PDB file of N, CA, C and O in Angstrom:
ATOM      1  N   MET A   1     -38.929 -20.391  -2.904  1.00  0.00           N
ATOM      2  CA  MET A   1     -37.780 -19.129  -2.269  1.00  0.00           C
ATOM      3  C   MET A   1     -38.416 -18.234  -3.180  1.00  0.00           C
ATOM      4  O   MET A   1     -38.828 -18.103  -4.333  1.00  0.00           O
ATOM      5  N   SER A   2     -38.259 -17.591  -1.879  1.00  0.00           N
ATOM      6  CA  SER A   2     -39.253 -16.000  -2.402  1.00  0.00           C
ATOM      7  C   SER A   2     -38.037 -15.494  -3.419  1.00  0.00           C
ATOM      8  O   SER A   2     -36.928 -15.978  -3.646  1.00  0.00           O
ATOM      9  N   GLY A   3     -38.790 -14.180  -3.994  1.00  0.00           N
ATOM     10  CA  GLY A   3     -38.314 -13.346  -4.857  1.00  0.00           C
ATOM     11  C   GLY A   3     -36.760 -12.513  -4.292  1.00  0.00           C
ATOM     12  O   GLY A   3     -35.711 -12.385  -4.923  1.00  0.00           O
ATOM     13  N   ARG A   4     -37.180 -11.921  -2.538  1.00  0.00           N
ATOM     14  CA  ARG A   4     -36.415 -10.925  -1.753  1.00  0.00           C
ATOM     15  C   ARG A   4     -35.303 -11.941  -2.153  1.00  0.00           C
ATOM     16  O   ARG A   4     -34.657 -11.749  -3.184  1.00  0.00           O
ATOM     17  N   TYR A   5     -35.003 -13.326  -1.125  1.00  0.00           N
ATOM     18  CA  TYR A   5     -34.133 -14.331  -1.143  1.00  0.00           C
ATOM     19  C   TYR A   5     -33.356 -14.449  -2.237  1.00  0.00           C
ATOM     20  O   TYR A   5     -32.126 -14.502  -2.229  1.00  0.00           O
ATOM     21  N   LEU A   6     -34.147 -14.494  -3.289  1.00  0.00           N
ATOM     22  CA  LEU A   6     -33.185 -15.168  -4.304  1.00  0.00           C
ATOM     23  C   LEU A   6     -32.391 -13.812  -4.882  1.00  0.00           C
ATOM     24  O   LEU A   6     -31.250 -13.759  -5.342  1.00  0.00           O
ATOM     25  N   SER A   7     -33.042 -13.092  -4.768  1.00  0.00           N
ATOM     26  CA  SER A   7     -32.094 -11.495  -4.985  1.00  0.00           C
ATOM     27  C   SER A   7     -31.082 -10.803  -4.226  1.00  0.00           C
ATOM     28  O   SER A   7     -30.185  -9.992  -4.458  1.00  0.00           O
ATOM     29  N   ALA A   8     -31.590 -11.469  -3.157  1.00  0.00           N
ATOM     30  CA  ALA A   8     -30.045 -11.302  -2.049  1.00  0.00           C
ATOM     31  C   ALA A   8     -28.686 -12.279  -2.319  1.00  0.00           C
ATOM     32  O   ALA A   8     -27.526 -11.996  -2.021  1.00  0.00           O
ATOM     33  N   LEU A   9     -29.185 -13.527  -2.982  1.00  0.00           N
ATOM     34  CA  LEU A   9     -28.360 -14.919  -2.802  1.00  0.00           C
ATOM     35  C   LEU A   9     -27.595 -14.192  -3.985  1.00  0.00           C
ATOM     36  O   LEU A   9     -26.462 -13.730  -3.856  1.00  0.00           O
ATOM     37  N   VAL A  10     -28.351 -14.140  -5.172  1.00  0.00           N
ATOM     38  CA  VAL A  10     -27.704 -13.394  -6.507  1.00  0.00           C
ATOM     39  C   VAL A  10     -26.772 -12.197  -6.408  1.00  0.00           C
ATOM     40  O   VAL A  10     -25.817 -11.970  -7.151  1.00  0.00           O
ATOM     41  N   LEU A  11     -27.161 -11.518  -5.452  1.00  0.00           N
ATOM     42  CA  LEU A  11     -26.204  -9.926  -5.475  1.00  0.00           C
ATOM     43  C   LEU A  11     -25.520 -10.758  -4.532  1.00  0.00           C
ATOM     44  O   LEU A  11     -24.433 -10.391  -4.979  1.00  0.00           O
ATOM     45  N   GLY A  12     -25.289 -11.321  -3.890  1.00  0.00           N
ATOM     46  CA  GLY A  12     -24.142 -11.736  -2.764  1.00  0.00           C
ATOM     47  C   GLY A  12     -22.857 -12.837  -3.832  1.00  0.00           C
ATOM     48  O   GLY A  12     -21.633 -12.948  -3.760  1.00  0.00           O
ATOM     49  N   ALA A  13     -23.789 -13.405  -4.643  1.00  0.00           N
ATOM     50  CA  ALA A  13     -22.278 -14.051  -5.345  1.00  0.00           C
ATOM     51  C   ALA A  13     -21.716 -13.363  -6.524  1.00  0.00           C
ATOM     52  O   ALA A  13     -20.670 -13.630  -7.115  1.00  0.00           O
ATOM     53  N   ALA A  14     -22.857 -12.134  -6.852  1.00  0.00           N
ATOM     54  CA  ALA A  14     -22.091 -11.318  -8.068  1.00  0.00           C
ATOM     55  C   ALA A  14     -20.746 -10.632  -6.935  1.00  0.00           C
ATOM     56  O   ALA A  14     -19.568 -10.793  -7.256  1.00  0.00           O
ATOM     57  N   LEU A  15     -21.144  -9.848  -5.564  1.00  0.00           N
ATOM     58  CA  LEU A  15     -20.136  -9.103  -5.063  1.00  0.00           C
ATOM     59  C   LEU A  15     -18.576 -10.364  -4.394  1.00  0.00           C
ATOM     60  O   LEU A  15     -17.370 -10.116  -4.365  1.00  0.00           O
ATOM     61  N   ALA A  16     -19.286 -11.577  -3.985  1.00  0.00           N
ATOM     62  CA  ALA A  16     -17.913 -12.680  -3.943  1.00  0.00           C
ATOM     63  C   ALA A  16     -17.367 -12.924  -5.324  1.00  0.00           C
ATOM     64  O   ALA A  16     -16.167 -13.187  -5.245  1.00  0.00           O
ATOM     65  N   ALA A  17     -17.794 -12.933  -6.503  1.00  0.00           N
ATOM     66  CA  ALA A  17     -16.845 -12.741  -7.307  1.00  0.00           C
ATOM     67  C   ALA A  17     -16.668 -11.805  -7.910  1.00  0.00           C
ATOM     68  O   ALA A  17     -15.973 -11.879  -8.923  1.00  0.00           O
ATOM     69  N   PHE A  18     -17.187 -10.686  -7.540  1.00  0.00           N
ATOM     70  CA  PHE A  18     -16.073  -9.425  -8.369  1.00  0.00           C
ATOM     71  C   PHE A  18     -14.805  -9.196  -6.908  1.00  0.00           C
ATOM     72  O   PHE A  18     -13.683  -8.741  -7.127  1.00  0.00           O
ATOM     73  N   THR A  19     -15.261  -9.594  -5.543  1.00  0.00           N
ATOM     74  CA  THR A  19     -14.345  -9.120  -5.010  1.00  0.00           C
ATOM     75  C   THR A  19     -12.864 -10.350  -4.791  1.00  0.00           C
ATOM     76  O   THR A  19     -11.743 -10.020  -4.402  1.00  0.00           O
ATOM     77  N   SER A  20     -13.196 -11.406  -5.074  1.00  0.00           N
ATOM     78  CA  SER A  20     -12.170 -12.495  -5.650  1.00  0.00           C
ATOM     79  C   SER A  20     -11.455 -11.858  -6.826  1.00  0.00           C
ATOM     80  O   SER A  20     -10.231 -11.890  -6.698  1.00  0.00           O
ATOM     81  N   THR A  21     -11.888 -11.301  -7.914  1.00  0.00           N
ATOM     82  CA  THR A  21     -11.117 -11.088  -8.900  1.00  0.00           C
ATOM     83  C   THR A  21     -10.834  -9.366  -8.973  1.00  0.00           C
ATOM     84  O   THR A  21     -10.510  -8.712  -9.963  1.00  0.00           O
ATOM     85  N   ALA A  22     -11.039  -8.963  -7.784  1.00  0.00           N
ATOM     86  CA  ALA A  22     -11.239  -7.301  -7.991  1.00  0.00           C
ATOM     87  C   ALA A  22      -9.074  -7.577  -7.741  1.00  0.00           C
ATOM     88  O   ALA A  22      -8.289  -7.179  -8.602  1.00  0.00           O
ATOM     89  N   PHE A  23      -8.662  -8.204  -6.591  1.00  0.00           N
ATOM     90  CA  PHE A  23      -7.253  -8.039  -6.252  1.00  0.00           C
ATOM     91  C   PHE A  23      -6.411  -9.505  -6.557  1.00  0.00           C
ATOM     92  O   PHE A  23      -5.361  -9.927  -6.073  1.00  0.00           O
ATOM     93  N   ALA A  24      -7.144  -9.964  -7.358  1.00  0.00           N
ATOM     94  CA  ALA A  24      -6.347 -11.123  -8.182  1.00  0.00           C
ATOM     95  C   ALA A  24      -5.205 -10.629  -8.649  1.00  0.00           C
ATOM     96  O   ALA A  24      -5.150  -9.432  -8.935  1.00  0.00           O
ATOM     97  N   TYR A  25      -4.421 -11.219  -8.761  1.00  0.00           N
ATOM     98  CA  TYR A  25      -2.927 -10.979  -8.991  1.00  0.00           C
ATOM     99  C   TYR A  25      -2.389 -12.066 -10.569  1.00  0.00           C
ATOM    100  O   TYR A  25      -2.485 -13.292 -10.531  1.00  0.00           O
ATOM    101  N   SER A  26      -2.042 -11.576 -11.382  1.00  0.00           N
ATOM    102  CA  SER A  26      -1.402 -12.559 -12.480  1.00  0.00           C
ATOM    103  C   SER A  26      -0.258 -13.673 -11.911  1.00  0.00           C
ATOM    104  O   SER A  26       0.517 -13.382 -11.000  1.00  0.00           O
ATOM    105  N   GLY A  27      -0.270 -15.367 -12.778  1.00  0.00           N
ATOM    106  CA  GLY A  27       0.714 -15.685 -12.110  1.00  0.00           C
ATOM    107  C   GLY A  27       2.281 -15.083 -12.073  1.00  0.00           C
ATOM    108  O   GLY A  27       3.176 -15.036 -11.229  1.00  0.00           O
ATOM    109  N   ALA A  28       2.059 -14.525 -13.856  1.00  0.00           N
ATOM    110  CA  ALA A  28       3.695 -13.999 -13.492  1.00  0.00           C
ATOM    111  C   ALA A  28       3.692 -12.546 -12.230  1.00  0.00           C
ATOM    112  O   ALA A  28       4.627 -12.315 -11.463  1.00  0.00           O
ATOM    113  N   VAL A  29       3.111 -12.186 -12.268  1.00  0.00           N
ATOM    114  CA  VAL A  29       3.295 -10.932 -11.085  1.00  0.00           C
ATOM    115  C   VAL A  29       3.823 -11.701  -9.592  1.00  0.00           C
ATOM    116  O   VAL A  29       4.819 -11.418  -8.926  1.00  0.00           O
ATOM    117  N   THR A  30       2.778 -12.770  -9.332  1.00  0.00           N
ATOM    118  CA  THR A  30       2.655 -13.933  -8.145  1.00  0.00           C
ATOM    119  C   THR A  30       4.210 -14.644  -7.913  1.00  0.00           C
ATOM    120  O   THR A  30       4.672 -14.993  -6.826  1.00  0.00           O
ATOM    121  N   GLY A  31       4.754 -14.732  -9.009  1.00  0.00           N
ATOM    122  CA  GLY A  31       6.147 -15.186  -9.526  1.00  0.00           C
ATOM    123  C   GLY A  31       6.769 -14.346  -9.009  1.00  0.00           C
ATOM    124  O   GLY A  31       6.899 -14.112  -7.808  1.00  0.00           O
ATOM    125  N   ALA A  32       7.304 -13.706 -10.110  1.00  0.00           N
ATOM    126  CA  ALA A  32       8.249 -12.373  -9.899  1.00  0.00           C
ATOM    127  C   ALA A  32       7.943 -11.739  -8.597  1.00  0.00           C
ATOM    128  O   ALA A  32       8.678 -10.753  -8.547  1.00  0.00           O
ATOM    129  N   CYS A  33       7.347 -11.793  -7.692  1.00  0.00           N
ATOM    130  CA  CYS A  33       6.886 -10.464  -6.634  1.00  0.00           C
ATOM    131  C   CYS A  33       6.831 -11.423  -5.358  1.00  0.00           C
ATOM    132  O   CYS A  33       6.424 -11.034  -4.263  1.00  0.00           O
ATOM    133  N   ARG A  34       7.274 -12.688  -5.610  1.00  0.00           N
ATOM    134  CA  ARG A  34       7.146 -13.910  -4.405  1.00  0.00           C
ATOM    135  C   ARG A  34       7.996 -13.027  -3.321  1.00  0.00           C
ATOM    136  O   ARG A  34       7.552 -12.400  -2.359  1.00  0.00           O
ATOM    137  N   ALA A  35       9.079 -13.136  -3.674  1.00  0.00           N
ATOM    138  CA  ALA A  35      10.308 -12.621  -2.409  1.00  0.00           C
ATOM    139  C   ALA A  35       9.771 -10.956  -2.084  1.00  0.00           C
ATOM    140  O   ALA A  35       9.606 -10.425  -0.985  1.00  0.00           O
ATOM    141  N   ASP A  36       9.593 -10.434  -3.322  1.00  0.00           N
ATOM    142  CA  ASP A  36       9.331  -9.205  -2.682  1.00  0.00           C
ATOM    143  C   ASP A  36       8.216  -8.881  -1.540  1.00  0.00           C
ATOM    144  O   ASP A  36       8.224  -8.032  -0.650  1.00  0.00           O
ATOM    145  N   TYR A  37       7.467  -9.649  -1.814  1.00  0.00           N
ATOM    146  CA  TYR A  37       5.903  -9.907  -0.980  1.00  0.00           C
ATOM    147  C   TYR A  37       6.267 -10.249   0.010  1.00  0.00           C
ATOM    148  O   TYR A  37       5.945  -9.681   1.053  1.00  0.00           O
ATOM    149  N   LYS A  38       7.100 -11.354  -0.048  1.00  0.00           N
ATOM    150  CA  LYS A  38       7.586 -12.120   1.748  1.00  0.00           C
ATOM    151  C   LYS A  38       8.708 -10.881   2.314  1.00  0.00           C
ATOM    152  O   LYS A  38       8.932 -10.737   3.516  1.00  0.00           O
ATOM    153  N   ARG A  39       9.239 -10.185   1.441  1.00  0.00           N
ATOM    154  CA  ARG A  39       9.979  -9.584   2.710  1.00  0.00           C
ATOM    155  C   ARG A  39       9.592  -7.980   3.118  1.00  0.00           C
ATOM    156  O   ARG A  39      10.095  -7.368   4.060  1.00  0.00           O
ATOM    157  N   PHE A  40       8.285  -7.303   1.905  1.00  0.00           N
ATOM    158  CA  PHE A  40       8.005  -5.986   2.372  1.00  0.00           C
ATOM    159  C   PHE A  40       6.871  -6.377   2.945  1.00  0.00           C
ATOM    160  O   PHE A  40       6.715  -5.648   3.924  1.00  0.00           O
ATOM    161  N   CYS A  41       5.619  -7.463   2.826  1.00  0.00           N
ATOM    162  CA  CYS A  41       4.346  -6.677   2.639  1.00  0.00           C
ATOM    163  C   CYS A  41       3.668  -8.401   2.923  1.00  0.00           C
ATOM    164  O   CYS A  41       2.684  -8.717   2.255  1.00  0.00           O
ATOM    165  N   SER A  42       4.231  -9.379   3.879  1.00  0.00           N
ATOM    166  CA  SER A  42       3.942 -10.354   4.026  1.00  0.00           C
ATOM    167  C   SER A  42       2.956 -10.401   4.974  1.00  0.00           C
ATOM    168  O   SER A  42       2.203 -11.372   4.893  1.00  0.00           O
ATOM    169  N   ALA A  43       2.752  -9.578   5.887  1.00  0.00           N
ATOM    170  CA  ALA A  43       1.555  -9.130   7.008  1.00  0.00           C
ATOM    171  C   ALA A  43      -0.155  -8.857   6.204  1.00  0.00           C
ATOM    172  O   ALA A  43      -1.303  -9.087   6.583  1.00  0.00           O
ATOM    173  N   HIS A  44       0.355  -8.351   5.134  1.00  0.00           N
ATOM    174  CA  HIS A  44      -1.194  -8.540   4.069  1.00  0.00           C
ATOM    175  C   HIS A  44      -1.254  -9.906   3.137  1.00  0.00           C
ATOM    176  O   HIS A  44      -0.508 -10.632   2.480  1.00  0.00           O
ATOM    177  N   ALA A  45      -2.665  -9.767   3.525  1.00  0.00           N
ATOM    178  CA  ALA A  45      -3.115 -11.154   2.778  1.00  0.00           C
ATOM    179  C   ALA A  45      -2.791 -10.896   0.936  1.00  0.00           C
ATOM    180  O   ALA A  45      -2.666  -9.817   0.356  1.00  0.00           O
ATOM    181  N   ILE A  46      -2.741 -11.912   0.512  1.00  0.00           N
ATOM    182  CA  ILE A  46      -3.162 -11.704  -1.087  1.00  0.00           C
ATOM    183  C   ILE A  46      -4.182 -10.864  -1.485  1.00  0.00           C
ATOM    184  O   ILE A  46      -4.042 -10.049  -2.396  1.00  0.00           O
ATOM    185  N   ASN A  47      -5.444 -11.051  -0.704  1.00  0.00           N
ATOM    186  CA  ASN A  47      -6.419 -10.493  -1.151  1.00  0.00           C
ATOM    187  C   ASN A  47      -6.743  -9.008  -0.649  1.00  0.00           C
ATOM    188  O   ASN A  47      -7.770  -8.370  -0.882  1.00  0.00           O
ATOM    189  N   ASP A  48      -5.822  -8.675  -0.035  1.00  0.00           N
ATOM    190  CA  ASP A  48      -6.124  -7.280   0.988  1.00  0.00           C
ATOM    191  C   ASP A  48      -5.780  -6.459   0.218  1.00  0.00           C
ATOM    192  O   ASP A  48      -4.962  -6.497  -0.701  1.00  0.00           O
ATOM    193  N   PRO A  49      -6.592  -5.475   0.698  1.00  0.00           N
ATOM    194  CA  PRO A  49      -6.520  -3.893  -0.244  1.00  0.00           C
ATOM    195  C   PRO A  49      -5.477  -3.611   0.014  1.00  0.00           C
ATOM    196  O   PRO A  49      -4.766  -3.266  -0.930  1.00  0.00           O
ATOM    197  N   GLY A  50      -5.038  -3.618   1.040  1.00  0.00           N
ATOM    198  CA  GLY A  50      -3.905  -3.074   1.934  1.00  0.00           C
ATOM    199  C   GLY A  50      -2.884  -3.253   1.271  1.00  0.00           C
ATOM    200  O   GLY A  50      -2.165  -2.255   1.218  1.00  0.00           O
ATOM    201  N   LEU A  51      -2.386  -4.473   0.529  1.00  0.00           N
ATOM    202  CA  LEU A  51      -1.170  -5.536  -0.385  1.00  0.00           C
ATOM    203  C   LEU A  51      -1.090  -4.381  -1.380  1.00  0.00           C
ATOM    204  O   LEU A  51      -0.175  -4.737  -2.123  1.00  0.00           O
ATOM    205  N   ARG A  52      -1.458  -3.390  -1.745  1.00  0.00           N
ATOM    206  CA  ARG A  52      -1.640  -3.093  -2.783  1.00  0.00           C
ATOM    207  C   ARG A  52      -0.909  -1.485  -2.590  1.00  0.00           C
ATOM    208  O   ARG A  52      -0.174  -0.931  -3.407  1.00  0.00           O
ATOM    209  N   ARG A  53      -1.343  -0.972  -1.309  1.00  0.00           N
ATOM    210  CA  ARG A  53      -0.760   0.047  -1.200  1.00  0.00           C
ATOM    211  C   ARG A  53       0.531   0.399  -0.161  1.00  0.00           C
ATOM    212  O   ARG A  53       1.118   1.431   0.165  1.00  0.00           O
ATOM    213  N   CYS A  54       0.685  -1.579   0.301  1.00  0.00           N
ATOM    214  CA  CYS A  54       2.243  -1.644   0.571  1.00  0.00           C
ATOM    215  C   CYS A  54       3.298  -2.251   0.105  1.00  0.00           C
ATOM    216  O   CYS A  54       4.402  -2.430   0.619  1.00  0.00           O
ATOM    217  N   MET A  55       2.709  -2.674  -1.308  1.00  0.00           N
ATOM    218  CA  MET A  55       3.513  -2.824  -2.514  1.00  0.00           C
ATOM    219  C   MET A  55       4.212  -1.240  -2.987  1.00  0.00           C
ATOM    220  O   MET A  55       5.397  -0.981  -3.196  1.00  0.00           O
ATOM    221  N   ASP A  56       3.004  -0.324  -3.062  1.00  0.00           N
ATOM    222  CA  ASP A  56       3.266   0.615  -3.903  1.00  0.00           C
ATOM    223  C   ASP A  56       4.450   1.680  -2.859  1.00  0.00           C
ATOM    224  O   ASP A  56       5.349   2.400  -3.295  1.00  0.00           O
ATOM    225  N   GLN A  57       4.119   1.489  -1.639  1.00  0.00           N
ATOM    226  CA  GLN A  57       5.135   2.237  -0.985  1.00  0.00           C
ATOM    227  C   GLN A  57       6.676   1.346  -0.910  1.00  0.00           C
ATOM    228  O   GLN A  57       7.697   1.918  -0.527  1.00  0.00           O
ATOM    229  N   ALA A  58       6.674  -0.334  -1.392  1.00  0.00           N
ATOM    230  CA  ALA A  58       7.593  -0.456  -0.906  1.00  0.00           C
ATOM    231  C   ALA A  58       8.392  -0.162  -2.507  1.00  0.00           C
ATOM    232  O   ALA A  58       9.570  -0.482  -2.665  1.00  0.00           O
ATOM    233  N   GLY A  59       7.914   0.212  -3.156  1.00  0.00           N
ATOM    234  CA  GLY A  59       8.375   0.602  -5.092  1.00  0.00           C
ATOM    235  C   GLY A  59       9.878   0.610  -5.218  1.00  0.00           C
ATOM    236  O   GLY A  59      10.549  -0.248  -5.792  1.00  0.00           O
ATOM    237  N   ARG A  60      10.298   1.642  -4.636  1.00  0.00           N
ATOM    238  CA  ARG A  60      11.801   2.121  -4.705  1.00  0.00           C
ATOM    239  C   ARG A  60      12.849   0.684  -4.762  1.00  0.00           C
ATOM    240  O   ARG A  60      13.919   0.461  -5.328  1.00  0.00           O
ATOM    241  N   SER A  61      11.943  -0.141  -3.868  1.00  0.00           N
ATOM    242  CA  SER A  61      12.858  -1.397  -3.379  1.00  0.00           C
ATOM    243  C   SER A  61      12.690  -2.890  -3.773  1.00  0.00           C
ATOM    244  O   SER A  61      13.255  -3.834  -3.219  1.00  0.00           O
ATOM    245  N   LEU A  62      11.780  -2.959  -4.868  1.00  0.00           N
ATOM    246  CA  LEU A  62      11.370  -3.829  -5.289  1.00  0.00           C
ATOM    247  C   LEU A  62      12.360  -4.666  -6.171  1.00  0.00           C
ATOM    248  O   LEU A  62      13.330  -3.983  -6.497  1.00  0.00           O
ATOM    249  N   SER A  63      12.382  -5.500  -6.483  1.00  0.00           N
ATOM    250  CA  SER A  63      13.276  -5.989  -7.687  1.00  0.00           C
ATOM    251  C   SER A  63      12.824  -5.962  -8.728  1.00  0.00           C
ATOM    252  O   SER A  63      11.601  -6.107  -8.737  1.00  0.00           O
ATOM    253  N   GLN A  64      13.209  -5.856  -9.498  1.00  0.00           N
ATOM    254  CA  GLN A  64      13.541  -5.567 -11.416  1.00  0.00           C
ATOM    255  C   GLN A  64      12.325  -6.607 -11.805  1.00  0.00           C
ATOM    256  O   GLN A  64      11.191  -6.247 -12.120  1.00  0.00           O
ATOM    257  N   ALA A  65      12.725  -7.789 -11.733  1.00  0.00           N
ATOM    258  CA  ALA A  65      12.079  -8.386 -12.301  1.00  0.00           C
ATOM    259  C   ALA A  65      10.200  -8.409 -11.593  1.00  0.00           C
ATOM    260  O   ALA A  65       9.126  -8.639 -12.149  1.00  0.00           O
ATOM    261  N   CYS A  66      10.546  -8.072 -10.241  1.00  0.00           N
ATOM    262  CA  CYS A  66       8.390  -7.943  -9.720  1.00  0.00           C
ATOM    263  C   CYS A  66       8.488  -6.406 -10.586  1.00  0.00           C
ATOM    264  O   CYS A  66       7.749  -6.425 -11.571  1.00  0.00           O
ATOM    265  N   VAL A  67       9.063  -5.415 -10.454  1.00  0.00           N
ATOM    266  CA  VAL A  67       8.592  -4.601 -11.123  1.00  0.00           C
ATOM    267  C   VAL A  67       7.669  -4.588 -12.945  1.00  0.00           C
ATOM    268  O   VAL A  67       6.606  -4.266 -13.475  1.00  0.00           O
ATOM    269  N   VAL A  68       8.837  -5.107 -13.213  1.00  0.00           N
ATOM    270  CA  VAL A  68       8.919  -5.417 -15.022  1.00  0.00           C
ATOM    271  C   VAL A  68       7.414  -6.411 -14.882  1.00  0.00           C
ATOM    272  O   VAL A  68       6.519  -5.981 -15.609  1.00  0.00           O
ATOM    273  N   ALA A  69       7.221  -7.053 -14.456  1.00  0.00           N
ATOM    274  CA  ALA A  69       6.035  -8.021 -13.984  1.00  0.00           C
ATOM    275  C   ALA A  69       5.095  -7.489 -13.738  1.00  0.00           C
ATOM    276  O   ALA A  69       4.032  -8.038 -14.029  1.00  0.00           O
ATOM    277  N   LEU A  70       5.098  -5.953 -12.976  1.00  0.00           N
ATOM    278  CA  LEU A  70       3.989  -5.432 -12.640  1.00  0.00           C
ATOM    279  C   LEU A  70       3.244  -4.320 -14.093  1.00  0.00           C
ATOM    280  O   LEU A  70       2.077  -4.274 -14.481  1.00  0.00           O
ATOM    281  N   VAL A  71       4.380  -3.602 -14.563  1.00  0.00           N
ATOM    282  CA  VAL A  71       4.284  -2.853 -15.529  1.00  0.00           C
ATOM    283  C   VAL A  71       3.983  -3.869 -16.862  1.00  0.00           C
ATOM    284  O   VAL A  71       3.366  -3.387 -17.813  1.00  0.00           O
ATOM    285  N   ASN A  72       4.275  -4.785 -16.892  1.00  0.00           N
ATOM    286  CA  ASN A  72       3.757  -5.931 -18.159  1.00  0.00           C
ATOM    287  C   ASN A  72       2.466  -6.508 -17.951  1.00  0.00           C
ATOM    288  O   ASN A  72       2.074  -7.260 -18.843  1.00  0.00           O
ATOM    289  N   THR A  73       1.819  -6.344 -17.097  1.00  0.00           N
ATOM    290  CA  THR A  73       0.449  -6.784 -16.672  1.00  0.00           C
ATOM    291  C   THR A  73      -0.353  -5.474 -16.042  1.00  0.00           C
ATOM    292  O   THR A  73      -1.434  -5.589 -15.464  1.00  0.00           O
ATOM    293  N   GLY A  74       0.286  -4.301 -16.225  1.00  0.00           N
ATOM    294  CA  GLY A  74      -0.564  -3.432 -16.304  1.00  0.00           C
ATOM    295  C   GLY A  74      -1.046  -3.096 -14.745  1.00  0.00           C
ATOM    296  O   GLY A  74      -2.031  -2.386 -14.541  1.00  0.00           O
ATOM    297  N   GLU A  75      -0.330  -3.619 -13.763  1.00  0.00           N
ATOM    298  CA  GLU A  75      -0.712  -3.406 -12.280  1.00  0.00           C
ATOM    299  C   GLU A  75      -0.239  -1.989 -12.180  1.00  0.00           C
ATOM    300  O   GLU A  75      -1.039  -1.215 -11.651  1.00  0.00           O
ATOM    301  N   VAL A  76       1.144  -1.395 -12.669  1.00  0.00           N
ATOM    302  CA  VAL A  76       2.078  -0.351 -12.198  1.00  0.00           C
ATOM    303  C   VAL A  76       1.735   0.479 -14.047  1.00  0.00           C
ATOM    304  O   VAL A  76       1.064  -0.177 -14.843  1.00  0.00           O
ATOM    305  N   SER A  77       2.077   1.353 -14.305  1.00  0.00           N
ATOM    306  CA  SER A  77       2.405   2.289 -15.404  1.00  0.00           C
ATOM    307  C   SER A  77       3.715   2.292 -15.439  1.00  0.00           C
ATOM    308  O   SER A  77       4.231   2.582 -14.359  1.00  0.00           O
ATOM    309  N   LYS A  78       4.563   2.032 -16.461  1.00  0.00           N
ATOM    310  CA  LYS A  78       5.327   2.737 -17.118  1.00  0.00           C
ATOM    311  C   LYS A  78       6.147   3.825 -15.984  1.00  0.00           C
ATOM    312  O   LYS A  78       7.022   3.600 -15.149  1.00  0.00           O
ATOM    313  N   ALA A  79       5.438   5.063 -16.375  1.00  0.00           N
ATOM    314  CA  ALA A  79       5.710   6.234 -15.802  1.00  0.00           C
ATOM    315  C   ALA A  79       5.952   6.353 -13.841  1.00  0.00           C
ATOM    316  O   ALA A  79       6.634   7.173 -13.226  1.00  0.00           O
ATOM    317  N   ARG A  80       5.185   5.314 -13.344  1.00  0.00           N
ATOM    318  CA  ARG A  80       4.986   5.497 -11.998  1.00  0.00           C
ATOM    319  C   ARG A  80       6.101   4.928 -11.552  1.00  0.00           C
ATOM    320  O   ARG A  80       6.704   5.285 -10.541  1.00  0.00           O
ATOM    321  N   ALA A  81       6.521   3.714 -12.544  1.00  0.00           N
ATOM    322  CA  ALA A  81       7.515   2.619 -11.924  1.00  0.00           C
ATOM    323  C   ALA A  81       8.917   3.579 -12.141  1.00  0.00           C
ATOM    324  O   ALA A  81       9.678   3.501 -11.177  1.00  0.00           O
ATOM    325  N   THR A  82       9.392   4.488 -13.267  1.00  0.00           N
ATOM    326  CA  THR A  82      10.594   5.197 -13.823  1.00  0.00           C
ATOM    327  C   THR A  82      10.521   6.304 -12.384  1.00  0.00           C
ATOM    328  O   THR A  82      11.252   6.211 -11.398  1.00  0.00           O
ATOM    329  N   GLN A  83       9.347   7.415 -12.618  1.00  0.00           N
ATOM    330  CA  GLN A  83       9.311   8.412 -11.967  1.00  0.00           C
ATOM    331  C   GLN A  83       9.041   8.321 -10.476  1.00  0.00           C
ATOM    332  O   GLN A  83       9.893   8.709  -9.676  1.00  0.00           O
ATOM    333  N   ARG A  84       8.155   7.938 -10.176  1.00  0.00           N
ATOM    334  CA  ARG A  84       7.919   7.618  -8.568  1.00  0.00           C
ATOM    335  C   ARG A  84       9.201   6.419  -7.966  1.00  0.00           C
ATOM    336  O   ARG A  84       9.950   6.544  -6.998  1.00  0.00           O
ATOM    337  N   TRP A  85       9.133   5.741  -8.552  1.00  0.00           N
ATOM    338  CA  TRP A  85       9.852   4.629  -8.028  1.00  0.00           C
ATOM    339  C   TRP A  85      11.321   4.117  -8.452  1.00  0.00           C
ATOM    340  O   TRP A  85      11.851   3.047  -8.153  1.00  0.00           O
ATOM    341  N   GLY A  86      11.932   5.377  -9.383  1.00  0.00           N
ATOM    342  CA  GLY A  86      13.282   5.468  -9.572  1.00  0.00           C
ATOM    343  C   GLY A  86      13.991   3.872 -10.832  1.00  0.00           C
ATOM    344  O   GLY A  86      15.162   3.748 -11.191  1.00  0.00           O
ATOM    345  N   HIS A  87      12.930   3.017 -11.168  1.00  0.00           N
ATOM    346  CA  HIS A  87      13.169   1.784 -12.143  1.00  0.00           C
ATOM    347  C   HIS A  87      13.496   2.175 -13.424  1.00  0.00           C
ATOM    348  O   HIS A  87      13.039   3.255 -13.799  1.00  0.00           O
ATOM    349  N   SER A  88      14.063   1.652 -14.043  1.00  0.00           N
ATOM    350  CA  SER A  88      14.453   2.142 -15.424  1.00  0.00           C
ATOM    351  C   SER A  88      14.609   0.650 -16.430  1.00  0.00           C
ATOM    352  O   SER A  88      15.057  -0.465 -16.165  1.00  0.00           O
ATOM    353  N   PHE A  89      14.095   1.158 -17.498  1.00  0.00           N
ATOM    354  CA  PHE A  89      13.988   0.109 -18.453  1.00  0.00           C
ATOM    355  C   PHE A  89      14.663  -0.316 -19.801  1.00  0.00           C
ATOM    356  O   PHE A  89      14.296  -1.339 -20.379  1.00  0.00           O
TER     357      PHE A  89
END
């Protein structure tokens, strides 16, 4: 195996690993936001960067349970949830 081929293979594997975790959601978010996802953003795949934009645009309409899960896991700041989306805690 040539050094160039091996380097490309390692780089590809590293990018795939980064991509799969970059858009991963915790089990808490997945469970709490399932209905919101289906209602507002099901046109986006779970690993699609557009999903984050879609959920942000739907922020005011998201369920309280989903917003709490997003805040608790660090996906969304509490300030954003209260100031931009109008949710209270």
